[in-house]
Every structure is written in C-alpha cells, then in structure tokens.
N, C-alpha and C positions, 0 to 999 in steps of 0.2 A: 816508503822511504826512498829518496832519490840520492844518486851520487852524481855530482857535477864533475865533469872532466873538461877542463879548458885547455885548448891547444895554443891559441894565439891570443894575447890578452891586452896588455896595457899601453896606454899613451900617457906620457908624463908631461911636464911643464912645456907650454907653448908649442905644441906640435899636433897636427892633424894626421900625421903619419902613424899608422898602427905598426906594431910588430915586436913581439918577443917570441922567439921560436921554441921555447921549452914547453914541454907538457907538464901539467900539474894536476893532481887530484885535489879537489877542493874538499876539505874536511866538513863533515856534518857534526855540529856541536850544539849541545843544549846548554849554552852559557848565557848568563845575563850580563849585559853591558849597559853602562850608563851612556845613552846616546848623546854625547856631549862634545864630539869633535876631538877627543883625546883617546889615543890608543894605549891607555895606561892600565887597563885591566889585564889580569894574568892570561886570559884567553889569547890576546894578541901576541904575547911572548911565546905561546905554544905553537904558533903557526909559522911555517917557513915563509920567508919573504921571497917574492919573485926577484930574479936577477934582471938587470937592465943593461942596455947598450944605447949609445946615442944614435940618432938618425940624422940630426943636423947639428952642427955644420959638417961633421965628418961621420959617416956611417961606420958602426962597429966599435967605436971607442968606448971605454968605460966612462960613465958619467963623471963630471967634474965635482959634483956634490953627492953626498950620501943620500940615497933614496930607498925607502922601505915601503913595500905594499904587501898586505896580507888579505886573504879572503876566507870566509867560512859561510855556511848556511845552516838554517834550522827549518822547522816546518813552515815558517811564514816568510822569511827574508833571505836574500843573498846579502851578506855584509862585506864591505870593502873598507879596509883601514889603511891609511898611508901617512908616512912621516917624510916630509920633504925638507931637508936641511939646507941651510945657506951658510957659507963662510962669511958673507957680508949681507946681513939681513936688510940693509938699506936698499938692496937691489930688488926686494920683494915688491911686486906691482899688483894693484888691486883695482876693481871697479865696483859699482853699486850692486844691488841684489835683484834687479829687474830680470824676471825669468826669460830665458832664451836670448838675452842680449849677448851679442858676440862681437868681440874686438880682439885684435892680435896684441894689444898693449898689455893686458894683465897676464899674470902667471895662471896657468891652467893645469888641472889634473883631470884625466878622463879615462874612461874605459869604454871599449867597443865590444859588445857581446854578439858574436856570430852564433845566435841561438840555435840555428838549424845546422851549423857547421857545414854550410854550403860554399863558403869562401866567396860569397857574392853579396849577402845581405846582413845587416847588423842593426843593433840598437845602441845608440851612443848616450853616455851619461857623463857630463862634465861639470866641474865646479871651479871656483876661484877662491882665493884666500878669504873673501868675504861671504862665502856660502852661496853664491849665485848658482842657480840650477839651469843647466842647458841640456836639453835632451833632443834627440833627432833619430830618424831612421836613415839608413844608408842602403841603397839598392845598387845592383850591378857593379859592386866593388868601387863605386863612385867614379866609374870610367868616364862619365860625361861631366865630371866636376860637380859644381853646386846643383846642377839639374837633378842629380841622383841623391841629393841629401834633402830630406823633408824636415825642415826645422819647425814646422807648425805642429808636428806630432808631439803630444804630451802624454805622459803616463804618470801613475802614482809612484813616487819615490821621495826619499828624504836625504838630506845631507846636513852635516854639522861640521864646522871648521873652527879651529883656534890657531893662534900663532903666538910666538914668543921671540926672544932674541936669538934663537937657534934655527927657527924655520916655521913652517906651517904644517898643520895636522888635519886629517880628514877622517870622518866616518860617514860612509854611505850605507843606506839600507834600501834595497830594491825588493818590493814584494814579489814573491814567486809568481803570484797571480798576474803581475804586470808583464811577465815574460812569456813569450810563445816559444815552444821547443818541442822536440820529439824525444820520447823515452823508448829505449830498447833494452829489454831485460833488466829494468830497474836502473839503467845508466843513462845519463844525459850527457852527450858530447857537444861541447860548444867550442867555438874558436874565439 
C-alpha cells in the first residue's frame, strides 16, 4: 500500500508554468467511479480540492473563475478530477483530439508530476475540453526551454471530459505502472 505525498502540483488553463506550493496527502480510496468526465460521484465530494493562484497575467492573485481539482489513488490508478467553471461559457476554446497536438489557442488543464521529487524532472499530462491527450517528460526544470521537453514520450493513461453551460469537467486516470517513483518507508513523495 502506497501513500502519495504531492508537494507541488497543478497547472490550470492555458499555462505551462507549474506551481501551487501547498503540501497535500493524496488519499488512497477503494471507490468505484464511472469514468465519464463528470466528478459527480460521492468520492469526489469527500476529497479536498487544491487551492489555486494565478501565474499569468499577475502572479499570486486568486483565480477569476471557480476551479476545483481533487486527486485520489487505488491499487491501479492515480485519479485526477477537475471542475473548471466559466462565468461566460462562450469563452471556452477547444481543438481536435489528435494526441500530443499543442497550440496555445485552446483551454488546457494539466498536471506535472515530479515523481522523484527532485525539482528537476517531471511527467506532464494535459488535456483540452475535447479530451485531447498531451503527455511529455520535462528534464532539467525546462531550463533550456523546449529542448528539455520531450513531447514524443507517450505512456498509458486515459482522460474523459464533458462540458455544459457552467464549464468543463475532467477525469484523468494514470496507471501507477506508468509512473516511475521512489518509495521510502511505504511513502512516495512527489512534486
């Protein structure tokens, strides 16, 4: 049985900048969810949402829109659920579903997992309102820009998205077997 301890976690809409500085213990749950892009099962309500600040255009401000993101894991998967609300849904931007397509035009939700907690390397998992899957690895804290981001890296993971007149919603499941990490005394620390 593992315990995930994530220190630095989420990237939200249209940003490649990481960072939320709070520490969270990700709960281990044996809950069934319908993997349908809706966080409407009771399990999602039981998990504390991460708090967010903006990074662009002004660092440190509260987001202008309500954003919720929760995580849990079981024996097989790391689950990420997110609710991204819009006061004006006409601003929601989307692109097709071609894997690893990247454009700054659509809205994005993503997570970078610093699986060894070394503050240098990570695995990126992104999606758009249409369910596009974009994954990559980042080395050297992306200090050399795109040269340190390997967009040709692909691993097994799934995403399901939905949207309505209030916003868009995400469920990701990343197989534990797709992640590389170190365990110490039954605890896994990730950034």
